[in-house]
N, C-alpha and C positions, 0 to 999 in steps of 0.2 A: 504494500500501500503505499502509496506517494507519501509524505509528511507534509503538514499545514505549514506554510511558511509564514512565521509571525514577526512583526515588527513592534519593538515596546516605545513607546511615547511616554516619559513622565520627567520632570523638572528637577525630580527628587532620587539622586544616586542609590540608597537605599530603597527605596521602592522600587528602583528597575533592576535592581541587585536580588530583592525577595522573588519579583518576578520572571525574573532569567531564571533562578535556580529551580521556582516553582514549576515552570514551564516547559523551560530545556529538557526536564525530566521522565515527560512523556514521550514514547517512543512513537507517538505520532505527531508530534510536533517539532520544530525547527526555528531557533531562534537567528533570525538572518541580520539583524540590526537592532541601534537602540538611538534615541534620541532624545536630547534632552529641554528640547524647545519645538513648538510646532512649526517655526520658518525651517527646521533642517529637515522635513518630512519628505516634501516633494522630491528634492533631490534622493531621497536614500529610500524611496519607493522605485524611483526609476532605474537605479542602481540594482538593488536587490528584489524586488518584482514580490513583494508578499502577498501572500493570498490573504490575510488578516491583519490590522492595525491595530495595538492594545492603546487607546489615546487618553491622556489625561485631559480632562476639558481647562483646568486653571492652572496657564503657565503663565510666565513674568512678561516674553517677548509676544510671540505669536500662539492666542490659545488654540485650544483642540477644537472651536467652532469653526475658527476660519482654516485649522487644518484641514478639516474633515470635508468641508467643502471646496476645498481647492482638491483634495486628494479624490475625491467622489466626482469631480468634472472632467476626472481624466480618461481616456479610454481604456478600458480595460482594467476600470481602479478595483482595488480591492478593498474587502468587507471593513467595516468600520467597528469595533465596539470601545465605546466610552468609558472612562472610569473616570467614577466621582464618591463624592461623601454623603451628598443627600440625593433621597431616591426624588424628593417628590419638589425639584428646583426649576424654574425657569431657564437656567443652564442647559439641563438636561434635555428639556424642550425644542431649545434651540438647536442644540448639535442632531437631536432626530430631524428636524427640519432640515438642516444641511447635507442630511443623507446617510447617518449613522442607523447600523441595524441592530442596534440596541445599546444595551448599559449595564455596567456591573458595578456593584456598591465594593470599593477599595477592602471593606472587610468582610467580602462575601469568601465563603469558605473554600479553599483551593480548587476542589472538584470541581464546584458550580462554575467557577471561572474557566475552567478547562473545558467545560461542557459548551459555555457561551462560545467561547472561539471555534471548537465544532462544528456547532451549532448554525452559525454564519459561514464558517466557510463551506457548508454543504447546503446554502442559502436561504437558512431557516431565519426568521428575527427571532431577537432575544427580547422581546417585550408583550406580557400577556395583555390580554384585555384588560383586568384589574390595574394593570401599572398606568395602561395609558390612559383609562381614566381617571387618575388620581394625576395626571401630569396635565390634563386637559382642565381640572377643577381648579389646580393652582396658577392655571393662565387664565382663566375661565373672565377675569373681569380687565385683562389686559387687550384692549381694541378688540372686544368680543364680536360685534356687532359688523366691524369693515373685514374681518375673518370669515365671517359667516357669509357676507355678501360675495366676498369675491371666492370663498370653494364653493358653494351655490352657481355659479357663475361658470368657473372651470368644469365642475361638472356637468354641466349641459351639455355640453359636448358629447358625452356619452352615450351609448346606445340603451336601450332597456337592459339586456342582458348584460352589458359590462357594468352597467348601475348596479344590478344584481348583486356581481360578482363584486366590484367593490365594496360594497355593505357588508357581503359575506369576509372578506379580508378585514375589513374594522373590527369583526366578532372575533376575529383570530383564529378561524379557520381553516384548516390545509385543503392544498388541490381537493385530497379526497373525499374532505369534509366537504366542501363545497360543489363537488360532481354530485356526492350522494341527496344533498340538498335541492340542488337544483336542477338534478336530472338529468344531467351529461356528463360526458367524457371527462378523464382527469385530462386529456390531452387538449381539449376545447377549452376548459379552465386556464390551462397555462395560457392558451393563445389568447385567451382574452385578457387575462391580466399582461401579458405583455402588450397588448395592444391601449389597453388603458396607460402602463407605463410611458408609451410611446406619446398617447394623445395627449397626456399631463404635464409631458415635461418631468417626469418622475422616477428617480433609480431604483427605489426597492417597496417593498410592499409596507413597511413602517410609514413610509410616507404617503403612501394609500390611506391607508387607517387613519392618519392624523387629519388628511382631509374630507374623510367620510364623518369625523367627529365636529371637526368645524363646519360643515355643513349642514349638523343637525340629523343625519340619516340615522342615529343613533342614539336610543335614548340614553339614561342614566344607567341602565343594568347593562350596556352594553348590546342591546337587541334591534 
């Protein structure tokens, strides 16, 4: 099995050393580089070609949000998992909107951080519907009306089935679960998801989910 190529980004050398020791001990993980600031990330990505970047949000020069946005705008961009101290944080939501596939807390048990890296490398977001609701509730008072109107306008360009798939993605359903719920094949679901991403100029399922929440297509229980 090909090892997952992982880039570590954190301004604290002790944190980087701990992550490197923890992640590097897994047989299916290869640490291909380390960075102390977001400004170093693009060049390292170009040189090391990681599959996943484990990215601190708060760094002194270029933060993880800007670095995530830059990395995710690249062709063949690696997946990004952001590291944070607080789970319900405006900075986390901004990183997800910038293209991160999920986040983990810095005090998360090592096995769960490893699982997060493996999941995003396989194309799955590391963000449950419950956590999405917490994040959206945290930011509910910030330009909510503007976000709602813009999200509605963007989603208006989707076809009926694409809209149904977008809502299902927002509910946290897998492709197989969406296929069963909407009576279509998994291949058709994948095609719909790809078209949604292309039409809305998004780069992962987390951004689809956030847009669905912004547009008010899911209630408080994520349904």
